[in-house]
C-alpha positions in Angstrom: 0.0 0.0 0.0 1.4 3.4 -1.1 0.7 6.4 1.1 1.2 10.0 0.2 0.3 12.8 2.7 -0.4 16.3 1.4 0.2 18.5 4.4 1.0 22.1 5.5 3.4 22.8 8.3 1.3 25.4 10.0 -2.1 23.7 9.6 -3.7 22.8 12.9 -5.4 19.8 11.3 -2.2 18.6 9.8 -0.5 18.8 13.2 -2.7 16.0 14.5 -1.5 13.7 11.8 2.1 14.5 12.6 1.6 13.2 16.2 0.1 9.9 15.0 2.8 9.3 12.4 5.5 9.9 14.9 3.9 7.8 17.6 3.3 4.9 15.2 6.6 5.3 13.4 4.8 5.4 10.1 6.7 6.5 7.0 4.8 8.2 4.3 5.7 10.2 1.1 5.0 13.7 2.5 4.3 16.7 0.2 4.3 20.2 1.7 1.3 21.9 0.1 1.2 25.7 -0.1 -1.7 26.3 -2.3 -3.8 24.8 -5.2 -5.2 22.2 -2.8 -7.9 21.4 -5.4 -5.2 19.8 -7.6 -4.9 16.8 -5.2 -7.8 17.0 -2.7 -11.5 16.4 -3.5 -12.4 19.0 -0.9 -9.4 21.4 -1.6 -8.2 21.0 2.0 -5.3 19.6 3.9 -4.4 17.2 5.3 -5.2 14.8 2.4 -3.9 11.3 2.3 -3.6 9.4 -1.0 -4.0 5.7 -0.4 -2.9 4.1 -3.7 -5.5 5.7 -6.0 -7.9 6.9 -3.3 -7.7 10.3 -1.5 -9.3 11.1 1.8 -9.3 14.7 3.1 -10.5 14.7 6.7 -8.0 14.7 9.6 -10.3 12.6 11.9 -10.8 10.0 9.2 -7.1 9.9 8.4 -6.3 9.3 12.0 -8.8 6.5 12.1 -7.3 5.0 9.0 -3.8 5.2 10.4 -5.0 3.5 13.6 -6.7 0.7 11.7 -3.9 0.2 9.2 -1.1 0.4 11.9 -2.8 -0.7 15.1 0.5 -1.1 17.1 1.2 1.0 19.1 -2.5 1.9 19.5 -4.1 5.3 20.0 -7.3 3.5 21.1 -7.9 1.0 23.9 -9.4 -2.5 24.0 -12.4 -1.1 25.8 -15.4 0.1 23.7 -16.6 2.6 26.4 -13.1 4.2 26.7 -12.9 4.4 22.9 -16.2 6.2 22.8 -14.8 8.7 25.3 -11.6 9.1 23.3 -13.5 9.9 20.1 -15.8 12.2 22.1 -12.9 14.2 23.6 -11.2 14.3 20.2 -14.3 15.9 18.7 -14.5 18.4 21.6 -10.9 19.4 21.0 -11.7 20.2 17.4 -15.1 21.8 17.8 -14.4 23.7 21.0 -10.7 24.5 21.5 -9.4 24.6 17.9 -12.6 26.2 16.5 -12.4 29.0 19.1 -8.6 29.7 18.8 -8.8 29.9 15.0 -10.9 33.1 15.5 -7.7 34.8 16.6 -5.9 34.3 13.3 -7.8 37.1 11.6 -7.0 39.5 14.4 -3.2 39.2 14.0 -2.4 42.4 12.1 -0.3 45.6 12.2 -3.2 48.0 12.8 -6.3 47.3 14.9 -9.8 48.7 15.4 -11.1 49.6 18.9 -13.6 46.7 18.5 -10.8 44.2 18.1 -10.0 44.4 21.8 -13.5 43.4 22.8 -13.5 40.5 20.2 -10.1 39.3 21.5 -11.3 39.4 25.1 -14.4 37.5 24.2 -12.4 34.8 22.4 -10.1 34.3 25.4 -13.1 34.1 27.7 -14.6 31.5 25.4 -11.3 29.5 25.3 -11.1 29.5 29.0 -14.7 28.2 29.3 -14.1 25.5 26.7 -10.9 24.4 28.4 -12.5 24.1 31.8 -15.3 22.1 30.2 -12.9 19.6 28.7 -10.8 19.4 31.8 -13.9 18.7 33.9 -14.8 15.8 31.6 -11.2 14.6 31.7 -11.4 14.1 35.4 -8.3 12.3 36.8 -7.0 10.8 33.6 -3.3 11.5 32.9 -4.3 12.3 29.3 -7.6 13.6 27.9 -9.5 10.4 27.8 -7.5 7.7 29.5 -4.2 6.9 31.2 -2.5 6.5 27.8 -1.9 8.8 24.8 -4.8 8.5 22.5 -6.5 10.0 19.4 -8.0 12.6 21.8 -4.6 14.1 22.5 -3.3 14.4 18.9 -4.8 17.9 18.5 -3.6 19.3 21.8 0.1 20.2 21.0 -1.0 22.6 18.3 -3.7 24.1 20.4 -1.4 24.6 23.5 1.4 26.1 21.4 -1.0 28.5 19.7 -2.5 29.5 23.0 1.0 30.3 24.4 1.9 32.4 21.3 -1.4 34.2 21.1 -1.3 35.0 24.9 2.0 36.7 24.3 1.0 38.4 21.0 -2.3 39.8 22.3 -1.2 40.4 25.9 -4.1 38.3 27.2 -3.9 35.3 29.5 -6.4 32.7 30.5 -6.6 31.6 34.1 -4.6 28.4 34.5 -6.5 25.9 36.7 -4.8 23.1 38.5 -6.3 20.7 35.9 -4.9 22.8 33.1 -1.4 22.7 34.6 -1.7 19.0 35.2 -2.5 18.3 31.6 0.1 20.7 30.4 2.7 18.8 32.5 1.6 15.5 30.8 2.0 17.2 27.4 5.4 18.5 28.2 6.6 15.1 29.6 5.3 13.0 26.7 8.0 12.8 24.0 5.5 12.7 21.1 3.3 15.5 22.2 6.1 17.7 23.3 8.0 17.2 20.0 4.9 18.4 18.1 4.3 21.2 20.6 7.7 22.6 20.0 7.6 22.1 16.2 4.2 23.8 15.9 5.2 26.6 18.2 8.1 27.4 15.9 5.6 27.4 12.9 3.1 29.7 14.6 5.7 32.2 15.7 7.0 32.4 12.2 3.5 32.8 10.9 2.8 35.7 13.3 6.1 37.4 12.4 5.4 37.1 8.6 1.8 38.3 9.1 3.1 41.5 10.9 5.7 42.1 8.2 3.2 41.7 5.3 
């Protein structure tokens, strides 16, 4: 089976795939896609994974394919209830955390309008509320959905590195609960999550710098 991954180094969705590939030691033919996504993707989006002559273009589906095709080591468990929790938390990371923080991208600019500060403040409040929700659901698990790294955690390195850089850039800071600090510690201590956290942090810093120079 021939695999080719069309990716973009500063894409949040692509970052999730990087974690899984690294964790599972999967080698793929990787193409850095800058534009013209429609030339390889049926939805004109990244990440897109070409599996022989088929192309899938959804990060969640790609993660599930990688898990099924290369189940060892696993990003799921042998318990159906835990796997449901893993998928539930992965969905919340995408729909709550990542969806909210993406709103800040359009506010990175050289000049600002007085209304920008209100929007920025509202987004940070929303991020704090969403984080507290996920961390309450997480309970005492080391990672988001279990005691082991799972599909639910693949999107968190990009989110946490974005949060750090945007807190610096916008001079805003969310309140860090004990649960937040506990998960952040797990992220920093896990070799796979921390590697992607650092890589994506470098990418987002460069993106902010280039945006301000444009």
